[in-house]
C-alpha positions as CSV (number, residue, x, y, z in Angstrom):
1,M,0.0,-0.2,-0.1
2,L,2.7,2.5,1.0
3,F,4.7,1.6,-2.3
4,E,1.4,2.4,-4.6
5,I,0.9,5.7,-2.7
6,F,4.5,7.1,-2.8
7,H,4.7,6.0,-6.4
8,T,1.5,7.7,-7.3
9,W,3.0,10.4,-5.2
10,H,6.2,10.6,-7.2
11,I,4.6,10.1,-10.8
12,I,2.5,13.6,-10.1
13,I,5.0,15.7,-8.3
14,G,7.3,14.8,-11.2
15,C,5.5,15.6,-14.3
16,I,3.9,18.6,-12.9
17,G,7.6,19.7,-12.2
18,C,9.1,18.8,-15.4
19,F,6.0,20.5,-17.3
20,T,6.5,23.6,-15.6
21,N,10.0,24.0,-15.5
22,L,9.7,23.4,-19.6
23,L,7.4,26.3,-19.5
24,L,8.9,28.6,-17.3
25,C,12.2,27.8,-19.9
26,Y,10.0,28.5,-22.9
27,V,8.6,31.8,-21.2
28,A,12.3,32.6,-20.2
29,L,13.6,32.4,-23.6
30,F,10.2,34.3,-25.6
31,K,8.4,36.5,-23.4
32,T,11.6,38.3,-21.2
33,P,11.6,41.4,-22.8
34,P,14.7,42.1,-24.8
35,T,16.3,44.4,-22.3
36,T,15.6,41.8,-19.5
37,R,17.6,38.9,-21.1
38,S,20.6,39.0,-19.0
39,Y,18.7,38.1,-16.0
40,A,16.3,35.7,-17.9
41,T,19.9,33.6,-18.2
42,L,19.5,33.0,-14.4
43,I,15.8,32.0,-14.6
44,I,16.8,29.7,-17.2
45,N,19.5,28.3,-15.0
46,F,16.6,27.6,-12.6
47,A,14.3,25.8,-14.6
48,V,16.9,23.6,-16.0
49,T,18.4,22.4,-13.2
50,D,14.8,21.9,-11.4
51,F,13.6,20.0,-14.3
52,A,16.9,18.0,-14.1
53,E,15.5,17.1,-10.3
54,C,12.3,16.1,-11.3
55,F,12.8,14.2,-14.1
56,L,15.5,12.1,-12.1
57,D,13.3,12.1,-9.3
58,L,11.2,10.1,-11.9
59,F,14.3,8.0,-13.0
60,I,15.1,6.6,-9.8
61,M,12.2,7.2,-7.3
62,L,14.6,6.6,-4.2
63,R,13.4,4.3,-0.9
64,F,16.1,5.4,1.4
65,V,16.9,3.0,3.8
66,I,18.7,4.0,7.0
67,T,21.1,2.0,9.0
68,P,20.7,3.4,12.5
69,F,24.3,4.3,14.2
70,N,25.7,2.7,11.2
71,V,27.5,4.3,7.6
72,T,26.0,2.1,5.2
73,L,23.0,3.0,3.1
74,I,20.7,1.1,1.5
75,Y,18.9,2.5,-1.6
76,V,16.0,1.0,-3.3
77,Y,15.2,2.3,-6.7
78,H,11.7,2.2,-8.2
79,G,11.7,4.4,-11.0
80,L,12.6,4.2,-14.8
81,C,16.1,3.1,-14.0
82,Q,15.4,-0.5,-12.9
83,Y,14.6,-0.7,-16.6
84,T,17.7,0.9,-17.6
85,G,20.1,-1.4,-15.6
86,P,21.9,-0.4,-12.4
87,L,24.5,1.4,-13.6
88,S,22.0,4.1,-14.9
89,C,20.8,4.1,-11.3
90,K,24.0,4.7,-10.2
91,I,24.5,7.8,-12.2
92,G,20.9,8.7,-11.7
93,I,21.2,9.5,-7.9
94,S,24.5,10.9,-8.3
95,L,22.7,13.7,-10.8
96,F,20.3,13.8,-8.7
97,Y,22.1,14.7,-5.5
98,H,24.4,17.4,-7.2
99,C,21.6,19.5,-7.9
100,F,20.4,20.5,-4.9
101,P,23.7,22.4,-4.1
102,H,23.7,24.2,-7.6
103,T,20.2,25.2,-6.8
104,T,21.5,26.7,-3.5
105,W,24.5,28.4,-5.0
106,S,22.3,29.7,-7.9
107,L,20.0,31.6,-5.5
108,L,22.7,33.1,-4.2
109,L,24.2,34.2,-7.3
110,S,20.3,35.8,-8.0
111,F,20.4,37.6,-5.3
112,S,24.1,39.2,-5.7
113,Y,23.0,40.0,-9.3
114,R,20.1,41.8,-8.1
115,Y,22.2,43.6,-6.2
116,Y,24.4,44.2,-8.4
117,L,22.2,45.5,-10.9
118,L,20.9,48.6,-8.4
119,H,24.6,49.9,-8.8
120,R,25.6,48.8,-11.9
121,S,24.6,48.0,-15.7
122,P,23.7,44.6,-16.8
123,L,26.2,41.9,-17.5
124,S,26.3,40.3,-20.7
125,R,24.6,36.6,-21.4
126,K,28.0,35.0,-21.8
127,M,29.2,36.6,-18.8
128,L,26.7,35.2,-16.8
129,V,26.7,31.9,-18.4
130,L,30.6,31.8,-17.5
131,I,29.6,32.7,-13.8
132,I,26.9,30.1,-13.7
133,F,29.6,27.6,-15.0
134,I,32.1,28.4,-12.4
135,I,29.3,27.9,-9.3
136,Y,28.5,24.9,-11.2
137,T,32.0,23.5,-11.0
138,P,32.0,21.9,-7.4
139,S,28.4,20.3,-8.2
140,L,29.7,19.0,-11.3
141,F,33.1,17.3,-9.5
142,Q,30.3,15.3,-7.0
143,A,28.4,13.9,-9.7
144,I,31.5,12.8,-11.2
145,I,32.9,11.3,-7.9
146,Y,29.6,9.8,-6.2
147,W,28.3,7.3,-8.4
148,P,31.2,5.4,-8.6
149,T,31.2,4.8,-4.9
150,V,27.6,3.3,-5.6
151,V,27.9,-0.1,-5.1
152,G,25.1,-2.9,-6.5
153,R,22.8,-5.7,-5.3
154,E,25.5,-7.9,-4.7
155,E,27.1,-6.1,-2.3
156,I,24.6,-4.3,-0.5
157,L,21.9,-7.4,0.0
158,P,24.1,-8.7,2.8
159,L,24.2,-5.7,4.8
160,A,20.5,-5.1,4.3
161,N,19.6,-8.9,5.1
162,K,22.1,-8.0,8.4
163,F,20.3,-5.0,9.4
164,F,16.4,-5.2,8.1
165,P,15.9,-9.4,7.9
166,E,12.2,-8.2,8.4
167,Y,12.1,-6.3,5.2
168,N,13.3,-9.3,3.5
169,L,14.8,-6.4,0.6
170,S,15.6,-9.6,-1.8
171,Q,12.0,-9.8,-2.8
172,E,11.6,-6.4,-3.0
173,K,10.3,-4.5,-6.1
174,G,12.8,-2.5,-8.0
175,T,16.7,-2.1,-7.7
176,L,18.7,-2.7,-4.7
177,G,22.0,-0.9,-4.2
178,G,23.6,1.6,-1.8
179,I,26.6,3.0,-0.3
180,T,28.7,0.4,1.9
181,T,30.5,3.0,4.3
182,I,30.2,6.8,3.9
183,N,33.7,7.3,5.6
184,E,35.2,7.6,1.9
185,F,36.1,10.7,0.2
186,A,33.1,10.8,-2.3
187,S,30.5,10.3,0.3
188,I,32.2,12.8,2.7
189,Y,32.5,15.2,-0.2
190,V,29.1,15.1,-0.7
191,I,27.8,15.3,3.0
192,I,30.0,18.4,3.6
193,H,28.8,20.3,0.1
194,M,25.1,19.7,0.3
195,A,25.1,20.8,4.4
196,V,27.4,23.0,5.2
197,P,27.1,25.9,2.7
198,I,23.7,25.9,3.4
199,F,23.5,28.4,6.5
200,P,26.4,31.1,5.6
201,I,24.5,30.9,1.7
202,Y,21.0,32.1,3.8
203,V,22.6,34.5,5.6
204,C,24.1,35.9,2.6
205,M,21.2,36.2,0.5
206,F,19.0,37.9,3.9
207,V,21.9,40.6,4.1
208,L,21.9,41.2,0.4
209,R,18.0,41.6,0.7
210,Y,18.2,43.9,3.2
211,K,20.9,46.2,1.3
212,I,18.6,45.9,-2.2
213,V,15.4,47.0,-0.4
214,Q,17.6,49.9,1.5
215,K,18.8,50.8,-2.1
216,L,15.3,51.0,-3.3
217,M,14.3,53.0,-0.6
218,E,17.1,55.4,-1.5
219,K,16.0,55.5,-4.9
220,A,12.1,55.8,-4.1
221,E,12.1,59.1,-5.6
222,M,14.2,58.3,-8.8
223,L,12.1,55.7,-9.7
224,S,8.5,55.1,-11.0
225,N,5.7,53.2,-9.0
226,D,6.1,50.5,-11.7
227,A,9.6,50.3,-11.6
228,K,9.6,49.7,-7.9
229,A,7.0,47.1,-8.6
230,S,9.0,45.4,-11.0
231,H,11.8,45.2,-8.9
232,N,10.0,43.6,-5.9
233,Q,8.4,41.3,-8.4
234,I,12.0,39.8,-8.7
235,L,12.7,40.1,-5.1
236,K,9.8,38.5,-4.0
237,C,10.1,35.5,-6.3
238,L,13.7,34.9,-4.9
239,I,12.4,35.4,-1.4
240,I,9.5,32.7,-1.7
241,Q,12.3,30.4,-3.9
242,A,14.7,30.7,-0.4
243,F,12.1,29.4,1.3
244,I,11.1,26.5,-0.7
245,P,14.1,24.5,0.7
246,S,12.9,24.2,4.0
247,L,10.6,21.7,2.8
248,L,14.1,19.6,2.9
249,M,13.9,19.9,6.8
250,I,11.4,17.2,6.5
251,G,13.5,14.8,4.8
252,V,16.5,15.9,7.3
253,V,14.4,15.3,10.5
254,C,13.0,11.8,9.0
255,Y,16.9,10.9,8.5
256,I,18.4,11.9,11.7
257,V,15.2,10.1,13.6
258,S,15.7,7.1,11.5
259,Q,19.9,7.1,12.1
260,L,19.5,7.8,15.6
261,G,16.8,4.4,15.8
262,L,13.9,6.9,17.3
263,V,11.7,5.2,14.0
264,T,12.5,2.7,11.3
265,H,9.6,2.2,9.0
266,P,9.0,2.1,5.5
267,F,7.0,5.2,5.7
268,I,9.9,7.4,6.8
269,E,12.1,5.9,4.3
270,Y,9.8,6.7,1.9
271,L,8.8,10.0,2.8
272,I,12.7,11.6,2.3
273,F,12.6,11.7,-1.1
274,A,8.6,12.2,-1.3
275,S,8.9,15.7,0.4
276,I,12.4,16.4,-1.2
277,C,11.3,15.9,-4.7
278,T,8.2,18.6,-4.4
279,M,10.7,21.6,-3.9
280,P,12.0,21.8,-8.1
281,M,7.9,21.5,-8.5
282,L,7.2,24.2,-6.4
283,S,10.0,26.6,-8.1
284,P,9.1,27.6,-11.5
285,F,6.0,28.8,-10.0
286,T,7.1,31.6,-8.2
287,Y,8.0,33.0,-11.6
288,L,4.8,32.1,-13.2
289,V,2.6,33.7,-10.8
290,F,4.7,36.6,-9.8
291,I,6.3,38.0,-12.8
292,R,3.8,39.7,-14.6
293,P,4.7,39.1,-18.5
294,Y,5.1,35.6,-17.5
295,R,1.6,35.4,-15.5
296,T,0.3,36.8,-18.6
297,F,1.2,34.6,-21.2
298,C,0.4,31.3,-18.8
299,M,-3.5,32.9,-18.3
300,K,-3.8,33.0,-21.6
301,L,-2.4,29.9,-22.4
302,F,-4.7,28.1,-20.1
303,H,-7.8,30.3,-20.7
304,L,-8.0,32.2,-17.2
305,Q,-8.1,35.5,-18.2
306,R,-9.2,38.0,-21.2
307,R,-6.7,39.4,-23.6
308,T,-6.9,42.7,-22.6
309,L,-4.1,41.8,-20.3
310,N,-1.7,42.6,-22.9
311,S,-1.7,46.3,-21.6
312,D,-0.3,45.0,-18.4
313,S,2.6,43.4,-20.4
314,S,3.4,46.5,-22.4
315,A,3.5,48.5,-19.3
316,Y,6.0,45.7,-17.8
317,Y,8.6,45.7,-20.8
318,S,8.7,49.9,-20.9
319,T,9.6,50.2,-16.7
320,A,12.1,47.1,-17.3
321,R,13.4,48.9,-20.4
322,S,13.9,52.1,-18.0
323,V,15.6,50.3,-14.9
324,G,17.4,47.4,-16.5
325,I,16.0,44.8,-15.2
Protein backbone atom coordinates (compact mmCIF):
# COMPACT_ATOMS: atom_id res chain seq x y z
CA MET A 1 0.00 0.00 0.00
CA LEU A 2 2.78 2.44 0.94
CA PHE A 3 4.61 1.69 -2.29
CA GLU A 4 1.54 2.48 -4.41
CA ILE A 5 0.86 5.75 -2.54
CA PHE A 6 4.41 7.09 -2.83
CA HIS A 7 4.88 5.76 -6.34
CA THR A 8 1.79 7.72 -7.44
CA TRP A 9 3.03 10.79 -5.54
CA HIS A 10 6.40 10.73 -7.33
CA ILE A 11 4.72 10.38 -10.73
CA ILE A 12 2.31 13.29 -10.13
CA ILE A 13 4.90 15.64 -8.62
CA GLY A 14 7.56 14.68 -11.17
CA CYS A 15 5.31 15.18 -14.20
CA ILE A 16 3.96 18.52 -12.94
CA GLY A 17 7.50 19.66 -12.17
CA CYS A 18 8.83 18.67 -15.58
CA PHE A 19 5.98 20.47 -17.35
CA THR A 20 6.14 23.69 -15.33
CA ASN A 21 9.92 23.94 -15.60
CA LEU A 22 9.78 23.43 -19.37
CA LEU A 23 7.08 26.11 -19.49
CA LEU A 24 9.31 28.44 -17.47
CA CYS A 25 12.18 27.80 -19.88
CA TYR A 26 9.90 28.72 -22.78
CA VAL A 27 8.57 31.96 -21.30
CA ALA A 28 12.05 32.99 -20.12
CA LEU A 29 13.41 32.44 -23.63
CA PHE A 30 10.57 33.92 -25.68
CA LYS A 31 8.45 36.12 -23.42
CA THR A 32 11.14 38.15 -21.69
CA PRO A 33 11.72 41.74 -22.87
CA PRO A 34 15.02 42.16 -24.78
CA THR A 35 16.41 44.53 -22.15
CA THR A 36 15.98 41.93 -19.39
CA ARG A 37 17.37 38.93 -21.25
CA SER A 38 20.48 38.84 -19.06
CA TYR A 39 18.43 38.15 -15.92
CA ALA A 40 16.38 35.58 -17.84
CA THR A 41 19.62 33.60 -18.09
CA LEU A 42 19.49 33.05 -14.32
CA ILE A 43 15.82 32.04 -14.51
CA ILE A 44 16.64 29.50 -17.23
CA ASN A 45 19.42 28.16 -15.02
CA PHE A 46 16.87 27.53 -12.25
CA ALA A 47 14.38 25.98 -14.66
CA VAL A 48 16.92 23.59 -16.20
CA THR A 49 18.20 22.52 -12.77
CA ASP A 50 14.71 21.98 -11.38
CA PHE A 51 13.62 20.10 -14.51
CA ALA A 52 16.64 17.81 -14.08
CA GLU A 53 15.66 17.17 -10.44
CA CYS A 54 12.06 16.33 -11.36
CA PHE A 55 13.07 14.07 -14.24
CA LEU A 56 15.73 12.31 -12.17
CA ASP A 57 13.23 11.79 -9.36
CA LEU A 58 10.99 9.98 -11.86
CA PHE A 59 14.04 8.09 -13.05
CA ILE A 60 15.14 6.77 -9.63
CA MET A 61 12.07 7.08 -7.29
CA LEU A 62 14.18 6.34 -4.26
CA ARG A 63 13.34 4.54 -1.06
CA PHE A 64 16.14 5.50 1.36
CA VAL A 65 16.74 2.81 4.01
CA ILE A 66 18.99 4.15 6.79
CA THR A 67 20.83 1.81 9.15
CA PRO A 68 20.71 3.20 12.72
CA PHE A 69 24.12 4.13 14.19
CA ASN A 70 25.89 2.79 11.12
CA VAL A 71 27.71 4.06 8.03
CA THR A 72 25.76 1.96 5.50
CA LEU A 73 23.11 3.49 3.25
CA ILE A 74 20.64 1.31 1.36
CA TYR A 75 18.88 2.53 -1.79
CA VAL A 76 15.86 0.90 -3.40
CA TYR A 77 15.19 2.33 -6.87
CA HIS A 78 11.57 2.12 -8.01
CA GLY A 79 11.86 4.45 -11.01
CA LEU A 80 12.58 4.01 -14.69
CA CYS A 81 16.23 3.17 -14.00
CA GLN A 82 15.24 -0.30 -12.81
CA TYR A 83 14.54 -1.08 -16.48
CA THR A 84 17.77 0.44 -17.81
CA GLY A 85 20.21 -1.29 -15.47
CA PRO A 86 22.03 -0.74 -12.14
CA LEU A 87 24.65 1.53 -13.70
CA SER A 88 21.99 4.00 -14.80
CA CYS A 89 20.58 4.00 -11.25
CA LYS A 90 24.02 4.84 -9.83
CA ILE A 91 24.53 7.68 -12.29
CA GLY A 92 20.94 8.85 -11.77
CA ILE A 93 21.23 9.22 -8.00
CA SER A 94 24.59 10.95 -8.36
CA LEU A 95 23.12 13.49 -10.79
CA PHE A 96 20.05 13.88 -8.57
CA TYR A 97 22.17 14.73 -5.53
CA HIS A 98 24.34 17.20 -7.41
CA CYS A 99 21.36 19.37 -8.40
CA PHE A 100 20.59 20.46 -4.82
CA PRO A 101 23.81 22.33 -3.98
CA HIS A 102 23.76 23.95 -7.42
CA THR A 103 20.27 25.29 -6.70
CA THR A 104 21.52 26.78 -3.42
CA TRP A 105 24.53 28.46 -5.08
CA SER A 106 22.24 29.72 -7.86
CA LEU A 107 19.98 31.40 -5.31
CA LEU A 108 22.97 33.28 -3.91
CA LEU A 109 23.97 34.30 -7.43
CA SER A 110 20.46 35.61 -8.14
CA PHE A 111 20.37 37.76 -5.00
CA SER A 112 23.88 39.02 -5.73
CA TYR A 113 22.93 39.94 -9.28
CA ARG A 114 19.81 41.80 -8.13
CA TYR A 115 22.04 43.87 -5.85
CA TYR A 116 24.58 44.36 -8.64
CA LEU A 117 21.91 45.72 -11.01
CA LEU A 118 21.07 48.47 -8.55
CA HIS A 119 24.60 49.84 -8.94
CA ARG A 120 25.76 48.92 -12.44
CA SER A 121 24.51 48.02 -15.89
CA PRO A 122 23.50 44.40 -16.67
CA LEU A 123 26.15 41.83 -17.53
CA SER A 124 26.15 40.14 -20.90
CA ARG A 125 24.51 36.73 -21.21
CA LYS A 126 27.88 35.16 -22.01
CA MET A 127 29.37 36.53 -18.79
CA LEU A 128 26.43 35.22 -16.76
CA VAL A 129 26.73 31.78 -18.39
CA LEU A 130 30.43 31.76 -17.45
CA ILE A 131 29.62 32.67 -13.84
CA ILE A 132 26.94 29.95 -13.69
CA PHE A 133 29.46 27.41 -14.98
CA ILE A 134 31.99 28.49 -12.32
CA ILE A 135 29.51 28.01 -9.46
CA TYR A 136 28.39 24.74 -11.07
CA THR A 137 31.90 23.26 -11.02
CA PRO A 138 31.79 21.96 -7.38
CA SER A 139 28.45 20.26 -8.10
CA LEU A 140 29.78 18.75 -11.32
CA PHE A 141 32.79 17.41 -9.41
CA GLN A 142 30.37 15.89 -6.87
CA ALA A 143 28.42 14.13 -9.63
CA ILE A 144 31.61 12.72 -11.15
CA ILE A 145 33.11 11.28 -7.97
CA TYR A 146 29.97 9.96 -6.23
CA TRP A 147 28.46 7.42 -8.61
CA PRO A 148 31.47 5.00 -8.59
CA THR A 149 31.07 4.64 -4.80
CA VAL A 150 27.46 3.42 -5.13
CA VAL A 151 27.51 -0.39 -5.07
CA GLY A 152 25.06 -2.85 -6.58
CA ARG A 153 22.75 -5.54 -5.27
CA GLU A 154 25.47 -8.16 -4.66
CA GLU A 155 27.42 -5.97 -2.23
CA ILE A 156 24.52 -4.32 -0.42
CA LEU A 157 22.05 -7.23 -0.06
CA PRO A 158 24.04 -9.07 2.70
CA LEU A 159 24.20 -5.83 4.69
CA ALA A 160 20.49 -5.17 4.08
CA ASN A 161 19.59 -8.65 5.34
CA LYS A 162 21.87 -8.16 8.34
CA PHE A 163 20.35 -4.85 9.48
CA PHE A 164 16.76 -5.35 8.26
CA PRO A 165 15.95 -9.06 8.03
CA GLU A 166 12.27 -8.25 8.56
CA TYR A 167 12.16 -6.24 5.31
CA ASN A 168 13.15 -9.22 3.14
CA LEU A 169 14.69 -6.80 0.63
CA SER A 170 15.75 -9.67 -1.61
CA GLN A 171 12.08 -9.84 -2.70
CA GLU A 172 11.59 -6.05 -2.84
CA LYS A 173 10.27 -4.50 -6.03
CA GLY A 174 12.84 -2.39 -7.82
CA THR A 175 16.64 -2.36 -7.96
CA LEU A 176 18.76 -2.61 -4.82
CA GLY A 177 21.94 -0.58 -4.28
CA GLY A 178 23.65 1.59 -1.74
CA ILE A 179 26.79 2.82 0.01
CA THR A 180 28.69 0.30 2.12
CA THR A 181 30.39 3.06 4.11
CA ILE A 182 30.15 6.84 4.13
CA ASN A 183 33.70 7.06 5.48
CA GLU A 184 35.11 7.67 2.02
CA PHE A 185 36.17 10.90 0.35
CA ALA A 186 33.31 10.97 -2.17
CA SER A 187 30.60 10.45 0.46
CA ILE A 188 32.19 12.93 2.86
CA TYR A 189 32.46 15.50 0.06
CA VAL A 190 28.78 15.03 -0.85
CA ILE A 191 27.66 15.44 2.77
CA ILE A 192 29.80 18.53 3.32
CA HIS A 193 28.92 20.15 -0.01
CA MET A 194 25.19 19.60 0.44
CA ALA A 195 24.98 20.54 4.13
CA VAL A 196 27.73 22.99 5.15
CA PRO A 197 27.21 25.90 2.67
CA ILE A 198 23.46 26.18 3.31
CA PHE A 199 23.62 28.30 6.49
CA PRO A 200 26.24 30.88 5.35
CA ILE A 201 24.56 31.15 1.93
CA TYR A 202 21.18 31.85 3.52
CA VAL A 203 22.74 34.46 5.81
CA CYS A 204 24.28 36.15 2.76
CA MET A 205 20.95 36.06 0.91
CA PHE A 206 19.07 37.80 3.69
CA VAL A 207 21.84 40.37 4.10
CA LEU A 208 21.62 41.07 0.36
CA ARG A 209 17.84 41.29 0.58
CA TYR A 210 18.16 43.91 3.31
CA LYS A 211 20.66 45.89 1.21
CA ILE A 212 18.44 45.66 -1.89
CA VAL A 213 15.43 46.98 0.03
CA GLN A 214 17.53 49.78 1.50
CA LYS A 215 18.81 50.75 -1.93
CA LEU A 216 15.31 50.77 -3.36
CA MET A 217 14.21 53.07 -0.55
CA GLU A 218 17.10 55.40 -1.31
CA LYS A 219 16.09 55.50 -4.98
CA ALA A 220 12.39 55.80 -4.22
CA GLU A 221 12.18 59.34 -5.55
CA MET A 222 14.07 58.45 -8.74
CA LEU A 223 12.01 55.40 -9.64
CA SER A 224 8.42 55.35 -10.76
CA ASN A 225 5.87 53.26 -8.92
CA ASP A 226 5.91 50.73 -11.77
CA ALA A 227 9.70 50.51 -11.67
CA LYS A 228 9.71 49.83 -7.93
CA ALA A 229 6.96 47.27 -8.42
CA SER A 230 9.02 45.49 -11.07
CA HIS A 231 12.04 45.29 -8.79
CA ASN A 232 9.84 44.04 -5.96
CA GLN A 233 8.28 41.35 -8.18
CA ILE A 234 11.62 39.64 -8.79
CA LEU A 235 12.70 40.20 -5.19
CA LYS A 236 9.48 38.55 -3.97
CA CYS A 237 10.16 35.59 -6.27
CA LEU A 238 13.63 35.15 -4.82
CA ILE A 239 12.40 35.41 -1.22
CA ILE A 240 9.70 32.77 -1.73
CA GLN A 241 12.11 30.61 -3.70
CA ALA A 242 14.59 30.85 -0.83
CA PHE A 243 12.00 29.47 1.59
CA ILE A 244 11.02 26.52 -0.61
CA PRO A 245 14.16 24.53 0.38
CA SER A 246 12.82 24.52 3.95
CA LEU A 247 10.89 21.44 2.77
CA LEU A 248 14.28 19.76 2.89
CA MET A 249 13.92 19.85 6.68
CA ILE A 250 11.26 17.13 6.45
CA GLY A 251 13.77 14.83 4.81
CA VAL A 252 16.51 15.86 7.24
CA VAL A 253 14.32 15.16 10.28
CA CYS A 254 13.33 11.77 8.84
CA TYR A 255 17.00 10.95 8.24
CA ILE A 256 18.03 11.96 11.78
CA VAL A 257 15.29 10.00 13.56
CA SER A 258 16.16 6.94 11.45
CA GLN A 259 19.91 7.33 11.95
CA LEU A 260 19.41 7.62 15.72
CA GLY A 261 17.15 4.57 15.72
CA LEU A 262 14.20 6.52 17.13
CA VAL A 263 11.93 5.45 14.28
CA THR A 264 12.64 2.93 11.55
CA HIS A 265 9.68 2.37 9.28
CA PRO A 266 9.13 2.14 5.50
CA PHE A 267 6.91 5.25 5.68
CA ILE A 268 9.86 7.34 6.88
CA GLU A 269 12.13 5.80 4.24
CA TYR A 270 9.72 6.68 1.44
CA LEU A 271 8.94 10.13 2.87
CA ILE A 272 12.55 11.39 2.76
CA PHE A 273 12.69 11.79 -1.02
CA ALA A 274 8.93 12.18 -1.48
CA SER A 275 9.20 15.47 0.45
CA ILE A 276 12.40 16.59 -1.27
CA CYS A 277 10.97 16.14 -4.78
CA THR A 278 8.30 18.78 -4.10
CA MET A 279 10.91 21.58 -4.05
CA PRO A 280 11.80 21.64 -7.77
CA MET A 281 8.09 21.26 -8.58
CA LEU A 282 7.11 24.36 -6.59
CA SER A 283 10.04 26.56 -7.59
CA PRO A 284 8.92 27.51 -11.14
CA PHE A 285 5.55 28.72 -9.84
CA THR A 286 7.33 31.60 -8.06
CA TYR A 287 8.29 33.05 -11.46
CA LEU A 288 5.19 32.00 -13.39
CA VAL A 289 2.93 33.63 -10.80
CA PHE A 290 4.84 36.73 -9.68
CA ILE A 291 6.54 37.91 -12.90
CA ARG A 292 3.85 39.83 -14.78
CA PRO A 293 4.72 38.95 -18.42
CA TYR A 294 5.06 35.27 -17.53
CA ARG A 295 1.81 35.30 -15.57
CA THR A 296 0.03 37.05 -18.43
CA PHE A 297 1.21 34.46 -20.95
CA CYS A 298 0.21 31.55 -18.70
CA MET A 299 -3.23 32.99 -18.06
CA LYS A 300 -3.78 33.35 -21.79
CA LEU A 301 -2.40 29.87 -22.41
CA PHE A 302 -4.82 28.29 -19.98
CA HIS A 303 -7.68 30.69 -20.84
CA LEU A 304 -7.84 32.09 -17.32
CA GLN A 305 -8.19 35.76 -18.24
CA ARG A 306 -9.14 37.98 -21.15
CA ARG A 307 -6.54 39.17 -23.64
CA THR A 308 -6.84 42.70 -22.36
CA LEU A 309 -3.81 41.93 -20.21
CA ASN A 310 -1.63 42.89 -23.17
CA SER A 311 -1.58 46.45 -21.89
CA ASP A 312 -0.21 45.25 -18.53
CA SER A 313 2.60 43.38 -20.23
CA SER A 314 3.48 46.42 -22.32
CA ALA A 315 3.63 48.53 -19.18
CA TYR A 316 5.96 46.00 -17.57
CA TYR A 317 8.22 45.93 -20.60
CA SER A 318 8.55 49.70 -20.68
CA THR A 319 9.24 49.75 -16.95
CA ALA A 320 11.83 47.03 -17.24
CA ARG A 321 13.54 48.91 -20.06
CA SER A 322 13.77 52.03 -17.93
CA VAL A 323 15.37 50.33 -14.93
CA GLY A 324 17.40 47.63 -16.66
CA ILE A 325 15.97 44.57 -14.92
